[in-house]
One Martini backbone bead per residue (centre of mass of N, CA, C, O) as a GRO file, in nm:
protein
  188
    1MET     BB    1   3.624  -8.876  -3.951
    2GLU     BB    2   3.935  -8.691  -3.909
    3LEU     BB    3   4.229  -8.590  -4.060
    4VAL     BB    4   4.534  -8.473  -3.897
    5ASP     BB    5   4.791  -8.288  -3.855
    6THR     BB    6   4.997  -8.271  -3.569
    7ARG     BB    7   5.154  -7.994  -3.620
    8ASP     BB    8   4.853  -7.825  -3.598
    9LEU     BB    9   4.785  -7.894  -3.311
   10LYS     BB   10   4.640  -7.769  -3.007
   11SER     BB   11   4.376  -7.939  -2.989
   12LEU     BB   12   4.194  -8.215  -2.901
   13ASP     BB   13   3.946  -8.409  -3.045
   14ARG     BB   14   3.744  -8.683  -3.055
   15ASN     BB   15   3.703  -8.673  -3.390
   16ILE     BB   16   4.016  -8.666  -3.400
   17VAL     BB   17   4.283  -8.818  -3.586
   18PRO     BB   18   4.608  -8.854  -3.548
   19VAL     BB   19   4.865  -8.765  -3.800
   20GLN     BB   20   5.176  -8.843  -3.919
   21VAL     BB   21   5.395  -8.645  -4.121
   22ARG     BB   22   5.632  -8.761  -4.365
   23PRO     BB   23   5.881  -8.749  -4.547
   24ARG     BB   24   5.987  -8.884  -4.834
   25ALA     BB   25   6.183  -9.121  -4.929
   26PRO     BB   26   6.380  -9.215  -5.155
   27ASP     BB   27   6.304  -9.422  -5.418
   28SER     BB   28   6.436  -9.673  -5.609
   29GLU     BB   29   6.206  -9.654  -5.820
   30VAL     BB   30   6.266  -9.335  -5.897
   31MET     BB   31   6.532  -9.376  -5.966
   32LYS     BB   32   6.781  -9.343  -6.195
   33HIS     BB   33   6.899  -9.565  -6.455
   34TRP     BB   34   7.133  -9.746  -6.652
   35LEU     BB   35   7.012  -9.943  -6.880
   36VAL     BB   36   7.060 -10.263  -7.043
   37ALA     BB   37   6.996 -10.311  -7.388
   38THR     BB   38   6.850 -10.485  -7.651
   39TYR     BB   39   6.846 -10.468  -8.014
   40LYS     BB   40   6.729 -10.441  -8.325
   41LYS     BB   41   6.951 -10.373  -8.573
   42ASN     BB   42   6.723 -10.295  -8.807
   43GLU     BB   43   6.578 -10.076  -8.568
   44VAL     BB   44   6.716  -9.803  -8.477
   45LYS     BB   45   6.521  -9.569  -8.558
   46ARG     BB   46   6.272  -9.678  -8.427
   47LEU     BB   47   6.386  -9.679  -8.140
   48GLU     BB   48   6.457  -9.378  -8.118
   49ARG     BB   49   6.163  -9.282  -8.168
   50ASN     BB   50   6.026  -9.433  -7.921
   51LEU     BB   51   6.203  -9.313  -7.697
   52SER     BB   52   6.134  -9.007  -7.755
   53ASN     BB   53   5.819  -9.042  -7.719
   54GLN     BB   54   5.879  -9.131  -7.406
   55LYS     BB   55   6.102  -8.947  -7.284
   56LEU     BB   56   6.385  -9.103  -7.313
   57ASP     BB   57   6.709  -9.148  -7.207
   58TYR     BB   58   6.970  -9.213  -7.437
   59PHE     BB   59   7.261  -9.436  -7.542
   60LEU     BB   60   7.455  -9.468  -7.849
   61PRO     BB   61   7.748  -9.568  -7.892
   62LYS     BB   62   8.023  -9.408  -8.072
   63ILE     BB   63   8.296  -9.445  -8.316
   64THR     BB   64   8.587  -9.321  -8.469
   65LYS     BB   65   8.730  -9.457  -8.762
   66LYS     BB   66   9.058  -9.535  -8.917
   67LYS     BB   67   9.174  -9.648  -9.198
   68PRO     BB   68   9.385  -9.721  -9.423
   69ASN     BB   69   9.310  -9.540  -9.699
   70SER     BB   70   9.061  -9.380  -9.542
   71ASP     BB   71   8.793  -9.261  -9.420
   72PRO     BB   72   8.614  -9.177  -9.164
   73LYS     BB   73   8.423  -9.390  -8.945
   74GLU     BB   74   8.109  -9.458  -8.796
   75GLU     BB   75   8.066  -9.663  -8.510
   76LEU     BB   76   7.959  -9.890  -8.316
   77LEU     BB   77   8.061  -9.994  -8.003
   78PHE     BB   78   7.774 -10.171  -7.927
   79PRO     BB   79   7.635 -10.380  -8.091
   80GLY     BB   80   7.297 -10.421  -7.970
   81TYR     BB   81   7.343 -10.186  -7.760
   82ILE     BB   82   7.166  -9.993  -7.501
   83PHE     BB   83   7.121  -9.692  -7.305
   84VAL     BB   84   6.879  -9.637  -7.040
   85ASN     BB   85   6.725  -9.373  -6.863
   86THR     BB   86   6.566  -9.510  -6.585
   87SER     BB   87   6.335  -9.660  -6.395
   88PHE     BB   88   6.216  -9.951  -6.263
   89LYS     BB   89   5.909  -9.871  -6.310
   90ASN     BB   90   5.975  -9.869  -6.645
   91TYR     BB   91   6.039 -10.159  -6.736
   92SER     BB   92   5.788 -10.255  -6.908
   93ALA     BB   93   5.787 -10.024  -7.113
   94LEU     BB   94   6.073 -10.083  -7.220
   95LYS     BB   95   6.042 -10.387  -7.294
   96TYR     BB   96   5.774 -10.300  -7.492
   97THR     BB   97   5.941 -10.157  -7.696
   98LYS     BB   98   5.991 -10.088  -7.994
   99GLY     BB   99   6.315 -10.266  -8.068
  100ILE     BB  100   6.323 -10.421  -7.820
  101LYS     BB  101   6.435 -10.727  -7.698
  102ASP     BB  102   6.605 -10.667  -7.416
  103ILE     BB  103   6.684 -10.684  -7.070
  104LEU     BB  104   6.934 -10.700  -6.876
  105LYS     BB  105   6.994 -10.994  -6.669
  106PHE     BB  106   7.081 -11.136  -6.332
  107GLY     BB  107   6.843 -11.299  -6.278
  108ASP     BB  108   6.683 -11.050  -6.072
  109ASN     BB  109   6.896 -10.850  -6.191
  110ILE     BB  110   6.932 -10.544  -6.318
  111SER     BB  111   7.117 -10.403  -6.559
  112CYS     BB  112   7.363 -10.149  -6.469
  113ILE     BB  113   7.509  -9.814  -6.502
  114SER     BB  114   7.696  -9.552  -6.450
  115ASN     BB  115   7.737  -9.217  -6.498
  116GLU     BB  116   8.038  -9.224  -6.533
  117GLU     BB  117   8.053  -9.429  -6.770
  118ILE     BB  118   7.890  -9.255  -6.959
  119THR     BB  119   8.079  -9.015  -6.960
  120ILE     BB  120   8.332  -9.165  -7.069
  121MET     BB  121   8.194  -9.244  -7.341
  122LYS     BB  122   8.125  -8.954  -7.438
  123MET     BB  123   8.424  -8.860  -7.440
  124THR     BB  124   8.529  -9.074  -7.641
  125GLU     BB  125   8.347  -8.997  -7.874
  126GLU     BB  126   8.439  -8.704  -7.900
  127SER     BB  127   8.749  -8.761  -7.942
  128SER     BB  128   8.708  -8.938  -8.205
  129LYS     BB  129   8.615  -8.709  -8.387
  130ILE     BB  130   8.891  -8.549  -8.373
  131ASP     BB  131   9.054  -8.842  -8.309
  132PRO     BB  132   9.080  -9.098  -8.472
  133VAL     BB  133   9.085  -9.434  -8.479
  134ILE     BB  134   9.360  -9.631  -8.564
  135LEU     BB  135   9.383  -9.901  -8.765
  136ARG     BB  136   9.605 -10.160  -8.690
  137PRO     BB  137   9.791 -10.411  -8.726
  138GLN     BB  138   9.862 -10.723  -8.561
  139LEU     BB  139  10.033 -10.961  -8.442
  140GLY     BB  140   9.844 -11.257  -8.510
  141GLN     BB  141   9.640 -11.152  -8.684
  142GLU     BB  142   9.350 -11.192  -8.863
  143ALA     BB  143   9.287 -11.212  -9.223
  144VAL     BB  144   9.152 -11.096  -9.539
  145ILE     BB  145   9.162 -11.120  -9.873
  146ARG     BB  146   9.032 -10.890 -10.093
  147GLU     BB  147   9.226 -10.940 -10.358
  148GLY     BB  148   9.273 -11.138 -10.613
  149SER     BB  149   9.364 -11.476 -10.629
  150LEU     BB  150   9.330 -11.479 -10.289
  151LYS     BB  151   9.044 -11.426 -10.246
  152GLY     BB  152   8.928 -11.509  -9.915
  153VAL     BB  153   9.190 -11.564  -9.759
  154LEU     BB  154   9.315 -11.680  -9.471
  155VAL     BB  155   9.534 -11.496  -9.255
  156GLU     BB  156   9.852 -11.427  -9.084
  157ILE     BB  157  10.024 -11.196  -8.911
  158SER     BB  158  10.398 -11.174  -8.908
  159SER     BB  159  10.461 -10.873  -9.026
  160LEU     BB  160  10.586 -10.507  -9.025
  161PRO     BB  161  10.785 -10.368  -9.250
  162SER     BB  162  10.567 -10.143  -9.334
  163LYS     BB  163  10.308  -9.926  -9.386
  164GLU     BB  164  10.200 -10.083  -9.667
  165ARG     BB  165  10.315 -10.358  -9.566
  166VAL     BB  166  10.252 -10.719  -9.511
  167GLY     BB  167  10.317 -11.000  -9.331
  168VAL     BB  168  10.217 -11.333  -9.423
  169LEU     BB  169  10.048 -11.635  -9.358
  170LEU     BB  170  10.023 -11.903  -9.596
  171THR     BB  171   9.800 -12.164  -9.665
  172PHE     BB  172   9.916 -12.396  -9.922
  173LEU     BB  173   9.894 -12.714  -9.984
  174GLY     BB  174  10.008 -12.770  -9.672
  175THR     BB  175  10.174 -12.503  -9.681
  176SER     BB  176  10.379 -12.247  -9.541
  177ARG     BB  177  10.380 -11.902  -9.628
  178ARG     BB  178  10.572 -11.608  -9.675
  179ILE     BB  179  10.414 -11.291  -9.742
  180GLU     BB  180  10.378 -10.982  -9.921
  181ILE     BB  181  10.113 -10.733  -9.872
  182PRO     BB  182   9.907 -10.498  -9.907
  183GLU     BB  183   9.714 -10.354  -9.660
  184LYS     BB  184   9.468 -10.276  -9.853
  185ASN     BB  185   9.409 -10.610  -9.910
  186LEU     BB  186   9.299 -10.607  -9.614
  187VAL     BB  187   9.079 -10.772  -9.376
  188PHE     BB  188   9.002 -10.721  -9.019
   0.00000   0.00000   0.00000
């Protein structure tokens, strides 16, 4: 028996079985999504190499920050998380990629984010390279004293009297004291 496309038939023969051919609808398995995965923090380079070898598009968002009295520094925006653009069909291959800990799921639903959200993160990353995010202390924020006789003591920021000095609440021997120290001596 022979299968023939019915669009090409002019006359039917007894030995020919007509088959209708339809174009395939896009399958959700083939469509690409930005999946959210966790990775082993000490294996970032290995993970990037393995994803590149598999020809997978990925995004590891970084942001440029500037602390007072220091040079700008690039940091991961979401440490431990990476976004991989792939189809659900490649789920197993991605899950067992060396360097990937897990792919985020909520029940049976695989977590993914939209292309628009990735675009916004990429634009934010690029703008932070031009104009770094300046980290300033906030009232009520906790900090640790970096140096001096009170090194390692946890304090709470109570006032911001000037650019270079910060008022903090220090609990010492059961009493709270307000003191001012240079901002550069605090770790936020």
